[in-house]
C-alpha positions in Angstrom: -71.1 -6.2 0.4 -68.8 -3.1 0.8 -67.7 -2.0 4.3 -66.3 1.3 5.5 -63.0 -0.6 6.7 -62.8 -2.5 3.1 -63.5 0.9 1.4 -60.3 2.3 3.3 -57.7 -0.4 2.7 -58.9 -0.3 -1.0 -58.1 3.5 -0.6 -54.4 2.0 0.8 -53.7 -0.4 -1.7 -54.1 2.3 -4.6 -52.1 4.4 -2.6 -49.3 2.1 -2.5 -49.4 1.9 -6.2 -49.4 5.3 -6.4 -45.8 5.5 -5.0 -44.4 1.9 -6.0 -45.0 3.3 -9.6 -44.8 6.7 -9.8 -41.6 8.0 -10.9 -42.5 12.1 -9.9 -45.1 13.2 -7.2 -47.7 14.1 -8.7 -51.5 15.2 -6.8 -53.7 12.5 -7.6 -57.3 12.4 -6.7 -59.5 9.5 -5.7 -63.0 8.7 -4.6 -64.2 6.2 -2.6 -67.9 5.6 -2.0 -69.5 4.2 0.9 -72.8 3.4 1.9 -74.9 6.3 2.6 -72.1 9.0 1.8 -69.5 10.2 -1.2 -66.5 11.2 0.8 -63.6 12.6 -2.0 -59.8 12.1 -1.1 -57.1 14.4 -2.8 -53.4 12.4 -2.1 -50.1 13.2 -3.3 -48.2 10.5 -4.2 -44.4 11.0 -3.5 -41.9 7.9 -5.3 -39.1 6.0 -3.0 -35.6 7.1 -1.7 -33.1 5.7 -3.9 -31.0 3.3 -2.0 -27.3 4.0 -3.0 -25.4 0.9 -4.3 -23.2 -0.7 -1.7 -20.3 0.2 -3.4 -17.5 1.5 -1.5 -15.3 3.5 -4.7 -11.7 4.6 -2.8 -8.3 5.3 -4.7 -5.1 3.5 -4.6 -3.2 5.7 -5.8 -1.3 6.2 -9.7 0.8 3.2 -11.2 -1.1 -0.6 -10.7 -1.2 -2.6 -8.2 2.5 -4.8 -8.6 1.8 -8.3 -7.2 -1.3 -10.1 -5.3 1.0 -12.7 -4.7 2.1 -12.6 -0.7 5.4 -14.0 -1.3 6.2 -10.8 -3.7 4.1 -7.9 -2.3 6.6 -5.4 -0.8 4.4 -2.2 -1.3 1.0 -0.9 0.5 -1.1 -1.0 -2.7 -0.3 -4.8 -3.0 -0.7 -5.9 0.6 -3.9 -3.6 1.5 -5.9 -6.1 -1.5 -3.4 -9.2 0.1 -4.7 -8.4 3.4 -8.0 -7.8 2.4 -8.5 -11.5 0.1 -6.4 -13.5 2.6 -5.6 -13.4 6.5 -2.7 -14.3 8.5 -1.8 -16.7 11.7 -2.4 -13.6 13.6 -3.7 -9.8 12.7 -3.2 -6.5 13.7 -5.2 -4.5 14.6 -5.4 -1.1 12.9 -6.7 1.4 15.6 -5.2 -0.1 18.7 -1.9 -1.7 17.1 -2.8 -4.7 19.6 -2.0 -8.4 18.5 -5.0 -9.8 17.7 -6.0 -13.9 16.5 -6.6 -13.8 12.9 -6.6 -17.8 11.2 -5.1 -19.7 14.6 -8.2 -19.1 17.1 -4.8 -19.5 19.5 -1.5 -20.4 20.3 0.4 -22.2 22.9 4.4 -20.7 23.5 7.3 -23.6 24.3 9.5 -22.9 27.9 11.8 -21.4 26.3 10.0 -19.3 23.9 11.4 -20.1 20.5 8.6 -22.6 19.0 5.0 -21.8 18.7 2.0 -24.1 18.0 -1.3 -22.7 15.8 -4.8 -24.3 16.0 -6.3 -22.8 13.6 -10.3 -22.2 13.1 -11.7 -25.2 11.2 -14.6 -25.2 7.8 -13.3 -21.4 6.0 -13.1 -23.0 2.6 -10.8 -21.9 -0.2 -13.0 -19.0 -2.9 -12.9 -17.4 -6.1 -14.5 -15.4 -8.5 -16.6 -17.6 -11.1 -17.4 -14.3 -13.5 -20.6 -14.2 -12.0 -20.4 -14.9 -8.4 -17.9 -16.0 -5.0 -18.0 -20.1 -5.3 -16.4 -22.5 -2.8 -12.7 -24.2 -4.8 -13.1 -28.1 -4.9 -10.5 -30.3 -5.2 -10.2 -33.3 -8.1 -13.2 -34.9 -5.9 -15.5 -32.9 -6.3 -14.9 -31.7 -2.0 -14.2 -28.4 -1.1 -10.5 -27.2 -0.2 -10.5 -25.5 3.0 -7.5 -23.6 4.3 -5.6 -25.8 6.2 -1.8 -25.9 8.1 -0.7 -27.0 5.1 -1.1 -24.3 3.4 0.5 -21.9 5.6 3.4 -23.9 6.1 4.0 -24.2 1.8 2.9 -20.1 2.3 5.6 -20.0 4.4 8.7 -22.3 3.2 7.6 -20.9 -0.8 8.1 -17.5 0.7 11.6 -18.6 2.1 11.9 -20.6 -1.4 15.1 -19.2 -4.0 13.2 -19.8 -6.9 10.5 -17.4 -5.3 12.7 -14.9 -5.1 10.7 -12.8 -3.0 12.3 -9.8 -1.6 10.1 -9.4 1.5 12.1 -12.8 2.7 14.7 -11.5 4.3 11.6 -10.9 7.3 11.0 -14.8 7.6 14.9 -15.4 7.5 15.6 -13.2 10.6 12.6 -15.3 12.1 12.0 -18.2 11.6 14.6 -21.0 11.6 15.9 -22.4 8.7 14.2 -20.2 6.2 17.5 -18.1 5.8 19.7 -21.7 5.4 17.4 -22.0 2.6 17.1 -18.6 1.2 21.1 -18.0 0.9 21.9 -21.3 0.4 25.1 -20.9 -1.9 25.0 -22.9 -5.5 21.2 -22.8 -5.0 21.1 -23.6 -8.8 23.4 -26.5 -8.6 22.4 -28.8 -6.0 20.4 -31.6 -6.5 16.4 -32.6 -6.4 17.1 -33.6 -2.7 19.3 -31.5 -1.6 16.9 -29.1 -2.4 14.7 -30.3 -0.5 16.8 -31.1 2.4 17.1 -27.7 2.6 12.7 -26.9 2.0 12.5 -29.3 4.7 14.9 -27.8 7.2 12.5 -24.4 7.4 11.1 -24.6 11.2 7.0 -24.8 10.0 5.6 -28.0 10.4 2.0 -28.9 9.6 1.2 -31.7 12.6 -2.5 -32.1 11.5 -4.9 -30.2 9.0 -5.8 -27.7 11.7 -2.4 -27.3 13.5 0.9 -25.7 12.8 4.3 -25.8 14.7 6.5 -22.9 14.1 10.5 -22.6 15.6 11.8 -19.2 15.3 15.5 -18.3 16.0 15.5 -16.0 18.6 12.8 -15.8 21.3 12.0 -12.4 20.2 8.7 -10.3 21.4 7.4 -9.6 17.6 8.0 -13.0 16.7 4.1 -13.7 16.6 3.4 -10.0 14.4 5.9 -11.5 11.6 4.4 -14.4 11.6 1.2 -13.0 11.2 2.5 -11.0 8.0 1.6 -11.2 4.7 4.5 -13.3 3.0 3.4 -16.0 6.1 -0.2 -16.3 4.9 -1.3 -19.6 3.6 -0.8 -20.3 -0.6 -3.0 -22.4 -3.1 0.2 -24.8 -4.2 -2.6 -26.5 -6.9 -3.1 -23.0 -8.5 0.5 -21.7 -8.4 1.9 -24.6 -9.3 -1.1 -24.8 -12.3 -1.1 -21.2 -13.4 2.4 -19.8 -12.6 2.6 -15.7 -12.6 -0.8 -15.6 -13.9 -2.5 -17.6 -11.1 -2.6 -14.1 -9.4 -5.5 -13.1 -12.2 -8.9 -13.0 -12.0 -10.7 -16.3 -12.3 -7.0 -18.3 -11.5 -7.0 -15.9 -8.1 -7.8 -18.4 -5.1 -8.5 -16.9 -2.0 -10.3 -17.0 1.6 -10.5 -13.8 3.1 -13.4 -11.8 4.0 -12.8 -9.8 0.4 -11.8 -11.7 -2.6 -10.9 -10.5 -6.2 -13.4 -9.7 -9.0 -12.0 -7.4 -11.4 -8.1 -6.3 -11.9 -8.0 -3.8 -15.6 -4.4 -3.7 -15.3 -3.4 0.4 -14.5 -6.8 1.9 -14.4 -8.4 -0.5 -11.1 -9.3 -3.4 -9.3 -11.7 -4.7 -7.4 -13.1 -6.8 -4.7 -16.1 -7.9 -3.2 -17.3 -9.8 0.0 -16.5 -13.2 0.5 -19.8 -14.7 1.8 -18.5 -17.9 3.2 -16.2 -16.1 5.1 -17.7 -17.1 8.7 -16.8 -13.5 10.6 -14.8 -13.2 13.7 -15.1 -10.5 16.5 -11.8 -8.9 15.0 -12.2 -9.8 11.8 -15.8 -10.0 10.7 -18.4 -10.3 7.9 -18.2 -7.3 5.9 -21.3 -4.6 5.3 -20.4 -3.3 1.7 -20.8 -5.8 -1.0 -18.0 -4.3 -3.3 -14.8 -2.4 -3.4 -13.7 -0.4 -6.2 -10.2 0.8 -6.1 -8.8 3.4 -8.6 -5.0 4.3 -9.8 -5.2 7.2 -9.9 -2.9 10.5 -9.3 -4.0 12.7 -6.2 -5.5 15.7 -8.2 -7.5 13.4 -10.2 -8.8 11.2 -7.6 -10.1 14.3 -5.4 -11.7 15.7 -8.2 -13.2 12.7 -8.8 -14.2 12.5 -5.1 -16.0 16.5 -5.4 -17.9 14.8 -8.0 -19.1 12.8 -6.0 -17.4 9.0 -7.5 -15.2 8.5 -4.8 -16.3 8.1 -1.2 -12.8 8.2 0.3 -9.5 10.6 -1.4 -6.3 12.1 -0.1 -5.9 15.6 0.3 -3.4 16.8 -3.2 -1.2 19.4 -1.5 -2.1 22.4 -3.5 -5.8 22.0 -2.7 -5.3 21.6 1.3 -6.0 25.5 2.1 -9.2 25.4 -0.4 -10.5 22.5 1.1 -10.0 23.6 5.1 -12.1 26.8 4.3 -14.7 24.8 2.3 -18.0 24.5 4.9 -18.4 21.4 3.5 -14.9 19.7 2.9 -13.6 20.9 6.0 -16.1 18.9 8.1 -14.9 15.4 6.4 -11.4 16.3 6.5 -9.7 14.0 9.0 -5.6 14.8 9.7 -4.0 11.8 11.5 -1.0 10.4 12.6 0.3 7.5 10.6 3.1 4.9 11.7 5.0 5.7 8.7 7.6 7.4 7.7 9.4 9.6 4.4 13.3 9.3 3.4 15.9 9.7 1.1 18.4 7.2 0.5 21.5 7.4 -0.5 23.3 4.7 -2.8 26.9 4.9 -0.5 28.6 2.9 -3.3 28.1 5.1 -6.4 29.9 8.3 -6.3 29.9 10.9 -5.9 27.0 9.4 -2.7 30.2 7.3 -1.6 31.3 9.9 0.1 29.7 10.5 4.1 30.8 14.0 4.0 28.6 14.7 1.3 25.5 12.8 2.8 26.0 14.1 5.4 25.8 18.2 3.5 22.7 17.0 1.5 20.7 15.5 5.1 21.5 18.8 6.6 20.4 21.2 4.0 16.7 20.0 4.1 14.8 22.5 5.7 12.3 19.7 7.2 9.9 22.0 9.0 10.0 24.8 5.9 9.1 21.4 3.7 6.6 20.2 6.6 5.0 24.3 6.8 5.4 25.6 3.3 5.0 22.3 1.0 2.9 19.6 3.0 0.5 21.8 4.6 -0.4 18.4 6.3 0.3 18.7 9.8 3.1 16.5 9.5 6.3 16.3 12.3 9.8 16.4 10.5 11.2 12.8 11.3 13.9 11.7 13.5 13.9 8.2 11.7 11.8 5.2 13.5 10.7 7.2 16.4 7.0 8.2 17.2 5.2 8.4 20.0 3.9 5.6 21.6 6.2 3.0 19.7 7.8 0.1 21.5 11.4 0.5 22.4 11.2 3.6 20.8 13.6 6.8 22.2 11.4 10.1 23.2 12.1 13.3 21.6 12.4 14.8 26.0 15.7 12.3 26.3 17.1 12.3 23.3 16.7 15.9 21.5 20.2 16.0 19.3 19.2 12.6 18.4 19.4 12.5 14.0 19.9 15.3 11.6 18.5 18.7 11.5 18.6 21.8 8.9 21.6 23.6 9.9 23.0 25.5 7.0 26.5 26.1 8.1 27.0 22.7 9.1 26.1 21.6 5.9 28.8 23.6 3.9 31.2 22.4 6.4 30.4 19.2 5.4 30.5 20.0 2.0 33.7 21.8 2.3 35.1 18.4 3.8 34.1 16.1 0.7 35.4 18.7 -1.6 38.5 19.1 -0.1 38.8 14.9 0.6 38.3 15.3 -3.6 40.3 18.1 -4.6 37.6 19.8 -5.8 37.8 23.7 -6.3 34.0 24.1 -7.3 31.2 22.5 -6.9 30.3 22.9 -10.9 33.4 20.0 -10.8 31.0 17.7 -8.8 29.6 14.8 -10.8 25.6 14.7 -11.8 23.3 13.8 -9.0 20.7 12.0 -9.8 17.4 11.7 -7.2 14.8 9.8 -8.8 10.8 9.4 -6.9 8.1 7.0 -8.2 5.3 9.1 -10.2 3.4 11.2 -8.0 2.3 15.1 -7.8 3.3 14.9 -3.8 6.2 13.5 -4.7 7.2 15.5 -7.9 6.4 18.4 -5.2 8.6 17.5 -2.2 11.8 16.4 -4.5 11.5 19.8 -6.1 11.4 21.7 -3.0 14.6 19.5 -1.8 16.4 20.2 -5.0 16.0 23.7 -4.4 17.4 23.7 -0.8 20.3 22.0 -1.7 21.0 24.4 -5.1 20.3 27.2 -2.6 22.1 26.5 0.6 24.8 23.9 -1.3 25.0 25.7 -4.8 24.2 21.9 -5.9 22.0 21.5 -9.0 20.8 18.0 -9.1 19.2 15.8 -12.0 14.9 15.2 -10.6 13.6 12.4 -12.6 10.8 9.8 -12.2 9.2 6.2 -13.0 5.8 4.5 -12.7 5.6 3.0 -9.2 6.0 -0.5 -10.2 9.5 0.4 -12.6 10.4 2.2 -9.7 10.4 -0.5 -7.3 12.9 -2.6 -9.5 14.9 0.2 -10.4 16.1 0.6 -6.4 16.3 -3.2 -6.0 18.4 -3.5 -8.9 20.5 -0.1 -9.9 19.4 2.2 -7.0 20.1 6.1 -8.2 22.2 8.3 -6.1 19.0 9.3 -4.3 15.7 8.1 -3.6 12.6 8.4 -2.2 10.8 5.6 -0.2 8.7 5.4 2.9 8.2 2.6 5.1 5.1 2.0 6.9 4.9 -0.3 10.3 4.2 -4.1 9.8 4.1 -4.3 13.8 4.5 -1.6 16.5 8.3 -2.1 17.4 11.2 -0.2 16.5 13.4 -3.8 14.6 10.8 -3.4 11.9 11.6 0.2 10.7 16.1 -0.4 11.9 16.8 -3.7 11.7 14.6 -5.2 8.9 15.1 -2.7 6.8 19.0 -1.6 7.3 20.8 -4.0 8.8 22.9 -6.8 7.0 20.1 -8.6 5.2 17.9 -6.2 5.4 15.1 -4.4 2.6 17.0 -1.5 1.9 20.4 -2.9 2.0 20.5 -3.6 -2.2 19.1 -0.1 -2.6 21.7 1.8 0.3 24.9 -0.7 -1.0 25.0 -0.1 2.4 26.7 -2.8 5.3 27.3 -1.7 8.9 28.4 -4.5 11.4 28.4 -2.7 14.0 24.7 -0.9 13.3 23.6 -4.8 12.8 25.3 -6.1 15.7 23.9 -3.5 17.9 20.4 -4.1 16.5 20.3 -8.4 16.8 21.4 -7.4 20.4 18.7 -4.6 20.8 16.2 -7.4 20.1 16.5 -9.8 22.3 16.8 -6.6 25.2 13.9 -7.7 27.8 15.3 -3.8 29.8 13.2 -1.1 28.0 15.0 1.6 28.9 18.3 -0.5 27.4 16.6 -1.2 24.6 15.9 2.5 23.7 19.7 3.4 24.2 20.5 0.9 21.6 18.2 1.7 19.5 19.6 6.0 19.7 22.9 4.7 19.0 22.1 3.0 15.9 19.5 5.2 15.1 22.8 7.8 15.1 24.9 5.6 13.1 22.5 5.0 10.3 21.2 8.8 9.6 24.4 10.6 10.8 27.6 8.9 11.1 27.7 7.2 7.9 24.4 9.2 7.0 23.0 6.1 4.8 19.3 7.7 4.5 18.0 11.7 5.4 14.5 11.3 6.8 12.4 13.3 5.7 8.9 13.9 7.8 6.5 11.2 9.4 3.3 10.8 7.8 0.2 12.1 8.5 -3.0 10.9 6.8 -5.3 13.7 5.2 -8.1 12.5 3.9 -11.8 13.2 2.6 -14.6 10.5 3.5 -18.2 11.0 2.8 -20.3 11.4 5.5 -22.5 8.6 4.5 -19.3 6.6 5.2 -18.7 4.7 8.8 -14.9 3.8 9.1 -12.2 3.1 11.3 -9.1 4.9 11.2 -5.9 3.1 10.3 -2.7 3.7 12.4 -0.4 1.5 10.2 -1.1 2.3 6.3 -3.6 -0.6 5.6 -7.4 -0.1 6.2 -9.4 -2.7 7.4 -12.2 -2.5 5.0 -14.3 -5.1 6.3 -15.0 -3.0 9.3 -16.7 -0.1 7.1 -20.2 0.3 6.2 -22.8 2.6 3.8 -25.5 4.2 5.2 -28.4 3.4 3.0 
């Protein structure tokens, strides 16, 4: 016997079917018969709201990612991916810049501050994408391979090994005992295998057991814990590297252990990482809420067009579109302009004529109207730079205390330096100056900046330079192997200390020694002493002196501006904003 209760249940069931099966809103008439009465019900069934795919689409910038090998990476694109698929012993918080635990859950220091013992998290497997899903890596006996202290020991020593040819190994050579002796061993190629192994064993990174790593540093510097957490000191899969060689970083071969893992890499087009379901998640490195991230490799204008078309969730704003975006009622709400701990600069090859003359280098630096560049070309809220100094940086001189530090736009002083150069060379006209080549990596923004600065040089000094460009991966090799007269780079912090900007970049043995061909022993010694100075005021003065040598007395570089984040983000993206140039995508999420 039908009852009123069961009749209403039937109505609900019918309505549910209409909602599930209907693609378009439709008016349906349903007649429900109840003993003793008839009732007509008019129902409008609306299809469910489509669920947004849990995929984040962002742009890395033009040019292929140079490498996913932690020992070989030097650029922000490579490091961004590496830091998502692997984790160091320590990890820098992208917002607060505080040092947090990474793969090491805790550590202890010796009384002299030189030796640290790291206790690793256990049960974190190496993983790979098998073409269909993320799977745990197994060893020859079918057991799961877990990340161990031995993998970190291997990674550190591999970076220091001259055979690896790591351009960033100098950081570990400065900090880890025995690394410099290995990295710069004379006659390495002629040494016996026993001699080579002795140098490798001399690197003071030692696995005491599967989950305990001991590292001895060269000095008790405050930033040692930051350095040992950098990508060049990450755990590396020895078994894959030895089997696959250079191809070990490619999809299918690549093995990792971070919040994400590599899925696809179509070179010069896009790269995709997917959530690692075996990452356990911790307070500062949680399990990702996003299933997949697709990184495109587009120039700024193309990427922003994709953003406006709804094909990217995040994109930088091109210089040409800045005014339009700020005035747009929708885009202006999605725009964020904020600080980033990065410095944009022009470097000089100080050994290549005519840039081997300090007066010419000073003249070119003084002729750059940095404020005019920021206001008229960049339009993004950037600030003209000195060099490494940003508010909040450890041991960074404040503008109030050092108002004349560095160089400023001064046309008359620039002309005086140019005259001093020409007098020394015996030139009577600027047309006698040999060709000067200004090179940048291919990108719309760098092109605009290069054109603007070259025009300033022409207007102030009468010097016409040749402006040229190269694709990012090729460009990085060029400036390290045979840099042009003038070249551009940006330096984003690896950790929040002036040592990372100045000593590690421009001291003897630093990252840009080859590119600048500049070696100043006084400058290097001053920075070595500053690294150990415990009095903040004295340390500030030492870095101020060093910066004066770098940007004025020897004029090895011309600082241009401090980077500013100029980004649009879709309103359904929940995100953090990194202060150091690398995003922590594992902390992001998408609203359904």
